[in-house]
C-alpha positions as CSV (number, residue, x, y, z in Angstrom):
1,M,65.5,77.6,92.2
2,T,62.4,79.8,92.7
3,V,63.0,83.6,93.7
4,S,61.7,83.1,97.1
5,K,64.6,80.6,97.8
6,L,67.1,82.7,96.1
7,L,66.2,85.8,98.2
8,M,66.4,83.4,101.4
9,H,69.7,82.2,100.5
10,S,71.0,85.8,99.7
11,K,70.0,86.7,103.1
12,Q,71.8,84.0,104.7
13,M,74.7,84.8,102.8
14,L,74.8,88.4,103.7
15,L,74.2,87.5,107.3
16,V,77.3,85.0,107.2
17,I,79.5,87.8,105.6
18,F,78.2,90.3,108.0
19,I,78.8,88.3,111.2
20,V,82.1,87.0,109.9
21,G,83.3,90.6,109.1
22,I,82.4,92.1,112.4
23,E,84.2,89.2,114.3
24,L,87.3,89.5,111.8
25,A,87.3,93.3,112.7
26,A,87.4,92.6,116.0
27,V,90.2,90.0,115.8
28,L,92.3,92.4,113.5
29,Y,91.7,95.5,116.2
30,F,93.1,93.4,118.9
31,S,96.1,92.1,117.0
32,R,96.6,95.3,114.9
33,Q,99.9,96.1,113.3
34,S,101.0,99.3,114.4
35,P,103.4,99.2,117.6
36,Q,101.9,101.2,120.6
37,P,104.1,103.4,122.6
38,I,104.9,102.2,126.2
39,K,105.4,105.1,128.7
40,G,109.1,105.0,130.3
41,A,110.4,103.1,127.2
42,A,111.9,103.8,124.0
43,L,110.3,102.5,120.7
44,V,112.8,101.6,117.9
45,D,111.5,101.3,114.5
46,T,114.8,101.8,112.6
47,A,118.0,100.1,112.2
48,S,120.7,99.4,110.0
49,R,120.4,95.7,108.3
50,C,122.8,93.4,106.5
51,T,121.4,90.0,105.0
52,Q,123.3,86.7,104.4
53,I,122.9,83.1,103.8
54,A,124.1,80.4,106.6
55,P,126.6,79.2,107.2
56,V,127.4,82.9,108.7
57,G,130.7,84.2,107.6
58,E,132.3,87.7,107.6
59,A,129.7,89.1,105.3
60,C,128.2,91.7,108.0
61,S,131.7,92.3,109.9
62,D,132.0,95.4,107.4
63,N,129.7,98.4,108.5
64,S,129.6,99.4,105.0
65,K,127.5,96.2,104.2
66,Y,124.6,97.7,106.4
67,M,121.8,99.5,104.8
68,A,119.0,101.7,106.7
69,A,115.9,100.1,107.3
70,E,112.5,100.6,108.8
71,L,110.9,98.4,110.9
72,P,109.2,95.8,110.3
73,T,111.8,94.6,108.0
74,L,111.6,91.2,106.3
75,Y,114.3,89.3,104.3
76,R,112.9,86.4,102.2
77,D,114.8,84.4,99.4
78,R,112.7,81.1,99.0
79,H,115.5,79.9,96.3
80,A,118.4,80.0,99.2
81,P,120.0,76.8,99.6
82,S,120.0,77.1,103.5
83,H,118.4,79.4,106.1
84,L,118.7,83.0,106.0
85,V,120.4,85.4,108.6
86,M,119.8,89.0,108.9
87,T,122.0,91.3,111.2
88,L,120.5,94.4,112.1
89,K,122.0,97.3,114.3
90,A,120.7,100.1,116.3
91,E,122.4,102.9,118.3
92,L,120.2,103.3,121.7
93,A,120.5,106.3,124.3
94,M,120.0,105.4,128.1
95,P,116.2,105.8,128.6
96,P,115.5,108.9,131.0
97,R,114.2,106.5,133.6
98,S,117.0,104.8,135.8
99,A,116.5,101.3,136.9
100,D,118.8,98.4,138.0
101,I,118.0,96.3,135.3
102,F,117.0,97.2,131.9
103,A,115.4,95.0,129.0
104,L,114.9,94.7,125.3
105,Y,111.2,93.3,124.5
106,L,110.8,92.3,121.0
107,P,107.1,91.6,120.5
108,K,107.2,89.7,116.9
109,I,110.4,88.1,115.3
110,A,110.8,85.5,112.4
111,D,112.1,83.0,113.6
112,A,115.3,82.7,115.9
113,V,117.1,85.5,117.6
114,W,120.3,86.4,119.1
115,I,121.0,89.9,120.9
116,K,124.2,91.6,121.8
117,V,124.5,94.8,123.6
118,N,127.7,96.7,123.4
119,G,129.1,93.3,122.0
120,Q,127.9,91.2,125.0
121,L,125.7,88.4,124.3
122,I,122.6,88.8,126.3
123,Y,120.1,86.6,124.3
124,E,120.5,83.3,122.1
125,S,118.6,80.9,120.2
126,G,121.2,78.1,120.0
127,D,123.8,77.6,117.1
128,I,123.2,80.4,114.3
129,N,124.3,77.9,111.7
130,A,122.0,75.0,112.6
131,P,118.3,75.2,111.6
132,P,116.6,78.1,113.5
133,V,114.1,77.4,116.1
134,R,110.7,78.8,115.3
135,H,109.9,82.0,117.6
136,W,107.4,83.2,115.3
137,S,104.6,82.9,117.5
138,R,105.8,84.1,120.6
139,P,107.7,87.4,122.2
140,V,111.3,87.7,123.3
141,F,112.3,89.4,126.7
142,A,116.0,89.9,127.2
143,S,117.2,91.5,130.7
144,V,120.3,93.8,130.3
145,P,122.0,94.8,133.5
146,S,122.8,98.1,134.4
147,V,126.6,97.6,134.4
148,L,126.7,96.9,130.6
149,L,125.1,100.1,129.5
150,E,126.8,103.1,128.4
151,P,125.3,106.5,127.5
152,R,125.3,105.3,123.9
153,N,124.8,101.7,123.4
154,T,125.0,99.6,120.3
155,V,122.2,96.8,120.0
156,E,122.8,94.0,117.6
157,I,120.0,91.7,116.7
158,V,120.7,88.8,114.6
159,T,117.8,86.9,113.1
160,A,117.5,83.6,111.5
161,G,114.5,82.3,109.4
162,Y,113.7,79.3,106.7
163,P,114.0,80.5,103.0
164,Q,110.0,79.7,102.4
165,E,109.0,81.9,105.3
166,G,111.9,84.4,105.4
167,T,113.4,86.0,108.8
168,G,112.3,89.3,110.1
169,L,112.0,91.9,113.0
170,H,109.3,94.3,113.9
171,P,109.6,97.2,116.1
172,F,111.0,96.4,119.6
173,Y,111.4,98.3,122.8
174,F,114.1,99.1,125.2
175,G,113.7,100.5,128.6
176,P,113.6,99.4,132.4
177,A,112.6,95.9,132.7
178,E,109.9,96.6,135.3
179,V,108.1,98.7,132.6
180,L,108.3,96.2,129.9
181,E,107.6,93.0,131.9
182,S,104.1,93.5,132.1
183,H,103.5,94.0,128.3
184,Y,105.7,91.0,127.6
185,L,103.6,89.0,130.1
186,L,100.4,89.8,128.4
187,R,101.5,89.0,124.9
188,V,103.2,85.7,126.2
189,F,99.8,84.9,127.7
190,F,98.0,85.6,124.3
191,T,100.6,83.8,122.5
192,E,102.7,81.2,123.9
193,D,100.6,80.3,126.9
194,M,97.3,80.3,125.1
195,A,98.8,78.1,122.3
196,I,100.3,75.9,125.0
197,I,96.8,75.7,126.6
198,G,95.1,75.1,123.5
199,F,97.4,72.1,122.8
200,A,96.7,70.5,126.0
201,L,93.0,71.0,125.6
202,M,93.3,69.2,122.3
203,V,95.2,66.3,123.9
204,L,92.5,66.1,126.3
205,S,89.9,66.1,123.9
206,A,91.6,63.8,121.6
207,L,91.6,61.2,124.6
208,A,88.1,62.1,125.7
209,F,86.4,61.8,122.2
210,C,88.6,58.3,121.3
211,T,87.2,57.1,124.6
212,L,83.7,58.1,123.7
213,I,84.0,56.0,120.4
214,I,85.3,52.9,122.1
215,A,82.0,53.0,124.2
216,S,79.9,53.8,121.5
217,P,81.3,52.5,118.1
218,K,78.1,52.7,116.1
219,V,77.4,56.2,116.5
220,E,78.5,58.0,113.2
221,E,79.2,61.3,114.5
222,Y,81.3,60.0,117.3
223,R,83.2,58.4,114.8
224,W,83.8,62.0,112.8
225,L,84.7,63.4,116.2
226,A,87.3,60.7,117.0
227,L,89.0,61.7,113.8
228,V,88.6,65.2,114.1
229,S,90.0,65.0,117.8
230,T,92.9,63.0,116.6
231,A,94.1,65.8,114.1
232,A,93.5,68.8,116.4
233,P,96.7,68.2,118.7
234,V,98.9,68.0,115.5
235,F,97.7,71.1,114.3
236,A,97.8,73.0,117.7
237,L,101.3,71.5,118.1
238,N,102.6,74.0,115.5
239,Y,101.6,77.2,117.7
240,A,102.8,75.3,120.8
241,V,106.5,74.4,119.7
242,I,109.7,76.4,118.6
243,V,111.5,73.1,117.8
244,P,109.5,71.1,115.2
245,P,109.6,67.5,115.5
246,F,110.6,66.8,111.8
247,S,112.4,69.1,109.3
248,F,110.5,72.5,108.5
249,E,109.3,71.2,105.1
250,T,107.8,67.9,106.3
251,W,106.5,69.6,109.2
252,T,104.7,72.3,107.3
253,I,103.0,69.4,105.3
254,V,102.1,67.5,108.1
255,W,100.4,70.2,110.1
256,S,98.5,71.6,107.1
257,L,97.2,68.5,105.9
258,T,96.1,67.7,109.4
259,L,94.1,70.7,109.6
260,H,92.0,70.1,106.2
261,V,91.5,66.4,107.8
262,F,90.2,68.3,110.9
263,V,87.9,70.5,108.7
264,C,86.6,67.5,106.7
265,G,85.7,65.5,109.7
266,L,84.2,68.5,111.7
267,Y,82.1,69.0,108.7
268,R,80.9,65.7,108.5
269,F,80.3,65.4,112.2
270,S,78.2,68.7,112.0
271,Q,76.1,67.3,109.3
272,S,75.7,63.7,111.2
273,S,74.4,65.4,114.3
274,L,71.9,67.6,112.0
275,G,70.7,64.8,110.1
276,D,72.0,65.9,106.7
277,A,73.4,63.4,103.9
278,P,76.9,64.6,102.4
279,K,76.4,66.8,99.4
280,P,78.4,66.5,95.8
281,F,80.8,69.5,96.6
282,E,82.4,67.6,100.0
283,R,83.3,64.6,97.9
284,R,85.1,67.4,95.4
285,Y,86.6,68.9,98.3
286,W,88.1,65.7,99.5
287,M,89.7,65.3,95.9
288,V,91.1,68.7,96.4
289,V,92.9,67.9,99.5
290,V,94.4,64.5,97.9
291,F,95.4,66.7,94.9
292,F,97.1,69.2,97.1
293,T,98.7,66.5,99.1
294,F,100.5,65.2,96.1
295,A,101.4,68.9,95.3
296,L,102.8,69.3,98.8
297,V,104.8,66.1,98.8
298,F,106.2,66.3,95.4
299,G,105.9,69.9,94.4
300,P,108.9,72.6,94.6
301,K,109.4,73.2,98.0
302,E,110.1,76.8,97.1
303,Y,106.4,77.5,97.0
304,L,105.5,75.4,99.7
305,L,103.6,78.0,102.0
306,E,102.0,79.4,98.8
307,M,100.5,76.2,98.2
308,V,99.3,75.8,101.8
309,G,97.9,79.0,101.6
310,V,95.8,78.1,98.7
311,L,94.5,75.1,100.4
312,G,93.7,77.2,103.4
313,I,91.7,79.6,101.3
314,V,89.8,76.7,100.1
315,T,89.1,75.2,103.4
316,G,87.8,78.6,104.6
317,V,85.1,78.6,101.6
318,I,84.1,75.2,103.0
319,V,83.7,76.5,106.4
320,A,81.7,79.2,105.0
321,L,79.3,77.1,103.3
322,G,78.7,75.2,106.5
323,L,77.7,78.2,108.1
324,L,75.2,79.1,105.2
325,R,73.9,75.6,105.6
326,H,73.8,76.0,109.8
327,V,71.7,79.0,109.3
328,R,68.6,77.2,108.1
329,Y,68.4,75.2,111.3
330,Y,67.8,78.5,113.3
331,H,63.7,78.1,113.5
332,R,64.2,74.5,114.2
333,D,66.4,74.4,116.9
334,G,66.1,77.8,118.6
335,F,68.3,80.7,118.9
336,F,70.6,79.3,121.5
337,V,71.1,75.7,120.0
338,F,71.9,77.9,116.8
339,F,73.9,80.7,118.0
340,V,76.7,78.7,120.2
341,P,77.9,76.8,117.3
342,F,77.3,79.2,114.8
343,F,79.3,82.3,116.6
344,S,82.2,79.5,117.2
345,F,82.5,78.3,113.7
346,S,82.3,82.0,112.4
347,M,84.8,83.1,115.0
348,A,87.1,80.2,114.1
349,L,86.6,81.2,110.3
350,A,87.8,84.9,111.3
351,A,90.7,83.6,113.3
352,G,91.9,81.6,110.2
353,I,91.4,84.8,108.0
354,S,93.4,86.8,110.3
355,D,96.5,83.9,110.3
356,L,96.1,83.8,106.5
357,M,96.9,87.7,106.5
358,F,99.7,87.2,109.2
359,F,101.6,84.8,106.9
360,Y,100.8,86.1,103.6
361,L,100.1,89.8,103.3
362,R,103.4,92.0,103.4
363,P,103.2,94.4,104.9
364,S,101.0,92.3,107.3
365,P,97.9,94.2,109.2
366,V,98.1,91.6,111.7
367,N,100.6,91.5,114.5
368,V,99.9,88.6,116.7
369,Q,98.5,85.1,115.2
370,A,95.0,83.9,116.5
371,G,94.7,80.6,114.8
372,H,95.5,78.8,117.9
373,L,92.1,80.4,119.4
374,A,90.1,78.6,116.6
375,L,90.6,74.8,117.7
376,P,89.5,75.3,121.2
377,L,86.3,77.2,120.0
378,I,85.5,74.3,117.5
379,M,86.1,71.5,119.8
380,G,84.3,73.3,122.7
381,V,81.4,73.4,120.2
382,A,81.8,69.7,119.8
383,A,82.0,69.1,123.5
384,W,79.2,71.2,123.9
385,Q,76.9,69.2,121.5
386,I,78.0,66.0,123.1
387,L,77.3,67.1,126.4
388,R,73.8,68.5,125.1
389,D,72.9,64.4,124.0
390,L,74.2,63.3,127.5
391,T,72.3,65.7,129.5
392,R,69.2,64.5,127.5
393,S,69.8,61.0,128.4
394,M,71.0,61.7,131.9
395,R,67.5,62.8,132.5
396,Q,65.7,59.6,131.8
397,N,68.2,57.4,133.5
398,E,68.7,57.1,137.3
399,D,72.1,55.7,137.3
400,L,73.5,58.4,135.2
401,N,71.9,61.0,137.6
402,R,73.8,59.4,140.5
403,R,77.1,59.8,138.1
404,L,76.4,63.6,137.7
405,Q,75.8,63.8,141.5
406,A,79.3,62.2,142.1
407,K,81.0,64.5,139.8
408,V,79.3,67.6,141.4
409,E,80.7,66.3,144.6
410,A,84.1,65.9,143.2
411,A,84.1,69.3,141.8
412,S,83.0,70.8,145.1
413,E,86.2,69.1,146.7
414,A,88.2,70.3,144.2
415,L,86.7,73.9,144.7
416,E,87.4,73.5,148.4
417,A,91.0,72.4,147.9
418,S,91.4,75.5,145.6
419,Y,90.2,77.6,148.2
420,D,92.8,76.3,150.7
421,E,95.3,76.7,148.3
422,L,94.1,80.4,147.6
423,A,94.3,81.1,151.5
424,E,98.0,79.7,151.4
425,V,98.9,82.0,148.6
426,R,97.6,84.8,150.1
427,Q,99.3,84.2,153.4
428,L,102.6,83.9,151.4
429,E,101.8,87.2,149.8
430,M,101.3,88.9,153.2
431,L,104.6,87.6,154.5
432,D,106.1,88.9,151.6
433,K,104.5,92.2,151.7
434,E,105.7,92.3,155.6
435,R,109.3,91.3,154.5
436,Q,109.4,94.2,152.2
437,R,108.0,96.7,154.7
438,I,110.8,95.4,157.2
439,M,113.5,95.9,154.3
440,F,111.8,99.7,153.8
441,E,112.1,100.6,157.4
442,L,115.4,99.2,157.6
443,H,116.5,101.4,154.7
444,D,114.7,104.5,155.8
445,G,115.4,103.9,159.5
446,V,118.3,102.5,160.6
447,A,120.4,103.1,157.4
448,G,119.5,106.7,157.6
449,H,120.9,107.1,161.0
450,L,123.9,105.3,160.0
451,V,124.4,107.6,157.2
452,N,124.0,110.6,159.6
453,T,126.4,109.1,162.2
454,L,129.0,108.6,159.2
455,A,128.8,112.1,157.8
456,Y,129.2,113.5,161.4
457,M,132.3,111.1,162.0
458,Q,133.9,112.0,158.4
459,S,133.6,116.0,159.4
460,H,135.1,115.6,162.6
461,P,138.8,116.6,162.9
462,A,140.0,113.2,164.4
463,P,137.6,110.5,163.6
464,D,137.6,107.1,165.3
465,V,138.7,105.0,162.2
466,R,137.5,101.6,163.5
467,V,134.0,103.0,164.4
468,Q,134.0,104.6,160.9
469,E,134.9,101.3,159.1
470,A,132.1,99.6,161.4
471,I,129.6,102.0,160.4
472,E,130.4,101.7,156.6
473,G,130.3,97.6,157.3
474,A,126.8,98.0,158.5
475,L,125.8,100.3,155.7
476,Q,127.0,97.6,153.1
477,D,125.4,94.7,155.1
478,L,121.9,96.6,154.9
479,A,122.6,97.4,151.1
480,L,123.3,93.7,150.8
481,M,120.1,92.7,152.7
482,I,118.0,95.2,150.5
483,D,119.6,94.0,147.1
484,S,118.8,90.4,147.8
485,H,115.3,91.1,148.4
486,E,114.5,93.4,145.5
487,L,116.4,91.4,143.0
488,H,115.9,88.0,144.3
489,D,115.0,87.0,140.6
490,S,118.5,87.2,139.5
491,L,121.6,86.4,141.1
492,A,123.7,87.9,138.2
493,A,122.0,91.1,138.8
494,S,122.8,91.1,142.7
495,L,126.5,90.3,142.1
496,G,126.6,92.9,139.8
497,M,125.4,95.3,142.8
498,L,128.1,93.9,145.1
499,R,130.5,94.3,142.6
500,A,129.7,97.8,142.2
501,R,129.9,98.5,145.8
502,L,133.1,96.6,146.5
503,E,135.2,97.6,143.4
504,P,136.0,101.1,144.6
505,L,136.9,99.9,148.2
506,L,139.4,97.2,146.6
507,G,140.7,99.4,144.2
508,R,142.0,101.9,147.1
509,A,143.7,98.7,148.5
510,G,145.5,97.9,145.3
511,V,143.1,94.7,144.6
512,S,141.3,94.1,141.2
513,F,138.4,92.1,140.5
514,N,138.4,89.5,137.5
515,W,134.3,89.2,136.8
516,Q,133.0,86.0,134.7
517,I,129.4,85.8,135.2
518,E,128.6,83.9,132.3
519,E,124.9,82.8,132.9
520,E,122.2,82.8,135.6
521,L,122.4,80.3,138.3
522,E,120.1,77.3,138.3
523,A,119.4,76.3,141.8
524,P,116.8,74.1,143.3
525,V,116.4,77.3,146.0
526,T,115.4,80.2,144.5
527,G,114.2,83.9,146.0
528,P,115.7,86.2,148.6
529,S,117.1,83.6,150.8
530,L,119.1,82.2,148.1
531,V,120.6,85.6,146.9
532,L,121.3,86.8,150.6
533,N,123.2,83.5,151.5
534,V,125.5,83.6,148.1
535,L,126.2,87.4,148.5
536,R,127.3,86.9,152.1
537,I,129.6,83.9,151.1
538,V,131.1,86.0,148.2
539,Q,131.6,89.0,150.5
540,E,133.1,86.8,153.3
541,A,135.3,85.2,150.5
542,V,136.5,88.4,149.0
543,T,137.2,90.1,152.7
544,N,139.4,86.9,153.7
545,S,141.2,87.4,150.2
546,V,142.4,90.8,151.0
547,K,142.7,90.7,155.0
548,H,144.3,87.3,155.5
549,A,145.6,86.1,151.8
550,N,147.2,89.4,150.7
551,A,145.5,89.0,147.4
552,T,146.0,91.4,144.5
553,L,143.6,89.6,142.1
554,I,140.1,88.2,143.1
555,T,138.1,86.0,140.6
556,V,134.4,85.6,140.9
557,K,132.8,83.2,138.4
558,M,129.4,82.1,138.2
559,D,127.7,79.5,135.7
560,R,124.3,77.6,135.7
561,K,125.6,75.3,138.2
562,S,128.2,76.9,140.4
563,V,129.8,80.1,142.0
564,I,133.4,80.3,142.3
565,V,135.6,82.8,144.3
566,S,139.5,82.4,143.9
567,D,142.3,84.8,144.6
568,N,146.1,84.9,143.9
569,G,147.1,85.3,147.8
570,V,149.6,83.4,149.7
571,G,146.5,80.9,150.8
572,Q,146.1,79.7,154.5
573,K,146.6,76.2,156.1
574,S,143.9,73.9,155.5
575,E,143.2,73.0,159.2
576,M,142.0,76.7,159.7
577,A,138.9,76.0,157.7
578,D,137.3,74.0,160.4
579,R,138.2,76.4,163.2
580,P,135.0,78.4,164.7
581,V,134.8,82.1,163.9
582,G,137.1,83.9,166.2
583,V,139.6,81.6,166.8
584,N,143.1,82.8,166.1
585,G,141.6,85.6,164.1
586,G,138.9,83.4,162.2
587,F,138.0,83.5,158.8
588,G,134.3,82.9,159.0
589,I,134.5,79.5,157.1
590,P,132.1,77.8,159.5
591,N,129.8,80.4,158.8
592,M,130.2,80.1,154.9
593,K,129.5,76.3,155.1
594,K,126.3,76.8,157.1
595,R,125.0,79.3,154.6
596,A,125.9,76.9,151.7
597,R,123.7,74.3,153.5
598,N,121.0,77.0,154.1
599,V,120.8,77.0,150.2
600,S,121.5,73.1,149.5
601,A,125.0,73.9,148.1
602,D,128.0,71.9,148.3
603,F,130.9,73.9,149.7
604,D,134.3,73.3,149.1
605,I,137.7,75.4,149.8
606,E,141.1,74.4,148.3
607,M,144.0,76.3,149.9
608,T,147.4,76.4,148.3
609,P,150.4,78.5,148.5
610,Q,149.1,80.0,145.0
611,G,146.0,81.2,146.3
612,T,142.6,80.1,147.6
613,T,139.5,78.8,145.7
614,I,135.9,78.6,147.3
615,T,133.3,76.5,145.4
616,L,129.5,76.5,145.7
617,S,128.1,74.0,143.6
618,W,124.3,72.5,143.2
619,R,123.7,69.1,141.6
C-alpha cells in the first residue's frame, strides 16, 4: 500500500471516528444517567435494601435484613437457580404541594416491579414467584390516592429480574400525579411508544420488501433486503414486548442472532447496491457468527449476556468497516447520496454502542436505551435507496407516472380526511373547555352564594333545619359534579372523595362504612358522564340505606366490572323498586335505573330482611 493510499484511509478512518463520536456524545447527552430534579416532586435516591432468590419467602420480613443502599442499585447473581428478587423500602414525607392524587414515577427498573404504599398494593407485575416480565425498556407510573397517604409514608418496592441480567432500581420520584405525568409520558414516548412504532414499521417493511422480492426475484440486492427485513421485526420485538415469546435464555439467543443476520444481510445489500464484490473478512464474519451461535446454544447460560455483548462488539466493527468503505463513494455519488446512508448508519452504530453501555457498564452512563431507534434509521435508508431506483425508472415509464399520480391523489384524500378528523377533535376540545368553564362558574358563583347563605343560617339563633339541610345537600351535589369532571380518569379516586364527604355525616348518624375499592373500573363508557352517574347512584343508595332501611353498616365495593352498594338494614318490599320517585316516600330507584342505562350498566337490586344490595355491572 502506497503512502498516499495509507494517508487517504487514515483520513477516512478519522472522519468516521469523529462523526460517530459526535453522534454518540449526542445520544449519551440525551440519555444521560444522572436523574434530574422535577419541580414539585421529591427525588428518592436512597433506600433500605434486602435481596433473595425466588420463590419468595420470609427472608425480607425482618427489618434487620435490610441494608442502606444508594440508587441506582443492582442485585446480580448469574449462578442463582431462579430469578432474583430485591425489596427496597423508603420513608417518604408528604410533598409540600397538595393534590387529590399523588404518584410514584419510576423511570428505570429491571425487570418486574411491585409497589406498596403504607402496606397497600398499588402496582404489580403479576405473580412474584413466576418468571418476571421485562419492564427494562419502559418506565412505571403508579397513582397513589391521597386517602392512602399519611404525614410519613412507607414505600416498599419489590423488583425481580433474571440471574444473567440482575434486578435493579434507579432513583425515582414521589409527588402530585399532575406534576409527574408529563415526565412519565415523555419517557414512555421515547421508550415504549417508539419501540412499538419501530416494531410496526419493521413488520410493514418486511411485508413491503418481501413483496418486492416476489415481484423482482432476480435482483440480488432485493434478496438481501428481504433477508434483512425478515430479521428486523424479530430484533425489534425485544424492545416492544414485556413478555418474551420464549424462555429468557432462548429468546436472548434468538433476538441476538437475528441482529447479526440483519447486519450481515444489510452489509451485502449495501455492497450489491454499490456494485462491490464480497471481501474475505466478510466470510470470516459469517464464521464468527456461526461459532457464537454454537456458543450461545451449548455454552454456559450464566455467561449468556457476556457472549451476546462480545458478538455485538464484533458486529459494531463490521458496521464501522462498512462506513469506511462507504466514504470512498463520496466523489462518485455526490454529497446528498453519500450523506443520507452514512449519517443513518453512523447514528445506528452510535445507538448500538449506547445500548452496549446501557447493558454492560456498571454504573451505566446511559439511562435510556436507544437501540430501538437504529432499525428504523437503517431500514429507512434501505427504503430510500429503493425509492431512488424506482423514481429513476418512473421518469422513463408513463405507466408508473400514472401510478404515482394515483398515490398523490390518495394521499390528498387521506390528508383531507385527517383535516376533518382534526376539526372534530378541536370541536371536542372546545366543548370540554366550555364544560370546564361552566364547572368553574358553578364553583365560584353558585357555590359561593350557597356557602354564604349556609354560614348566615348557622349563625342565626334559630335556623331553619330543613333549609340548612337543603343548602348542604346542594353544596354536596355541586362538589359531586365538580369531582366527576376533575377526576374523570379515575372512578376510584372520585369514590374516595365521595367517601371523604359522606363519612363524617354518616358517623354522626351512627353509620359506618366498609370500603372495598379493589381496582379501577373498566367500563365501555368513560369520562365525566360515567363518574357522575355512578357517584349519583352510590349517593342515592347510601341515602336510602340511612333514611329508609335504618342501616348501621354500609359496604361499597368496586372491581374491574362492577360497583356494589349493600347495607345491613331492614330492607324494603321488592315492589317498591318499580314505583316512581315520590310515591309513598319514594326511594329514587327508577332514577338510579335510568342513570345505569346512561352508562351501559346492568342494574340489579336485591331486598331482603337482612338488608339491601344494589349492583351495577358491565359485561
